[in-house]
N, C-alpha and C positions, 0 to 999 in steps of 0.2 A: 822636595818638600816645600814647594812654593807657599802653600797655605800656612805652614808653620812659620815661615819668614814673615808673612803678612800678620800673623797673630802676634809675633814678637813686637812689631811696630805698634799694634793695638795696645799691648800691655805697657810698652814704654810710654805711650801717650796717656794711659790711665795713671801711671806712676808719676808722670811729670805733666800735669794738666795744661800748663801754658806752652807746651812744646809746639813750635811752629816749623822748625827746620831740623832735619836729621841727615847726617852724612852716613852713607852706607858703603863700607869697604867691601869690595868684591873682586874676584879674579876672573877676567875675561877668558882665561884658558881653562876654567873649570866649567864643563858643560851644564851643570845644574844652576850655575849662578845667573845666567841670562833669564830663564823663566822665574827664578826667585826674585830677581830685581824687578821684573815686570809686575809680579804679584804685589810686591811691597809698594811700587809706584801707584798701582791701582788703589790699594788700601790707603795710602797716604793722601791721595786726592779725596777719598771719601771722608777722611778724618781731618782734612784741612791742614795737612802737614806736607811741606815741600821737601823733596828728597834731593840730596846732593850725592850722586854716585861717584865714588872715588876708586878708580882701578888700582889694584896692587897685585904684583906678581910674586913678591917675596918680602921677607921681613926687612930687607935693606931699604925698602921704599916707604916704611912707616913714618919716618921723620918728615919726609916731603909730603906725604899724604896728610898728616896732621897739620902741617903748615898750611896746606890748601884748605883744610877744614876750618881752621881758625880764621884764615883770611876771609872766608865767606860767612863767618859768624854763625856756624851751625850751633844749635842748642843741645844736640845729642848725637850719639853715634851708635852704629850697629854693625854687626858682621854676619856674613853667611857662614855656614859650616864648611868643613874641609875644603882646601887645606888651610884656610886662614885661621880656623879655630886652633890649629897647632901652635900658633903664636899668641895665644890668648893672654899670657902673662905680660908680654911686651905691649900688647894693645891696651890692656887694663892699666898698666903703668902710665902710658902716654895719656890715656883718657883722664886718669886721676890728676896728672900734672896739669892738664888743660881744663880741669873741672867740667868734664863732659859726662853726663849720665850715659852709661853704655849698656847695651843689651847683647847677649850672646845666645847661641843655640844651646843644645843640651849641656848641662853642667859637667865639668870635669876638673881635674886638678889644675891649679894655676889661674883659673878664671875668677876675676874679682870685679866683675862689672856690677851695675846696679841690679840687673836681673838676668835670668836665663830661663829658657823654656824649651822643652822637648823631651823625648823619651829618655829613660835611664838606660844608656847603651850597655853598661855592664850587666844590667838585669836582662836585657834582650839576648846578650851572648850566653848568659848562664842557661837560658832555656833552649838554646839552639842545639841540635844534635851535632856530634863531632863530624868533621868533614874528612877525617883520615880513616883509612881502613887497615 
């Protein structure tokens, strides 16, 4: 969903008008993150927002990732979906500690960022036919 990731950046820029730099946490091992990052970089250029991609492979790398973000004085942060969204609470806690507005993909329990955007996954699953026979 690269276009959803790009829309997240657009919404964050709208919510924080003076935003000029955004760190994006992404996992190089997740196939969808490369195209998602490219889409966000393209939208960032159009919006005049510089991106700081920060690769993370697990929750154990969050402290060092946020140290790099703060060192480069990013004004906001964002994440891509799965598997990073599984660690949303830890990310939200770090973002709040460092006073960074944060965007997430679809809302789920534990996410306390400034905003989230995406489909209601529980609603999508409710409408799906059962996969067992």
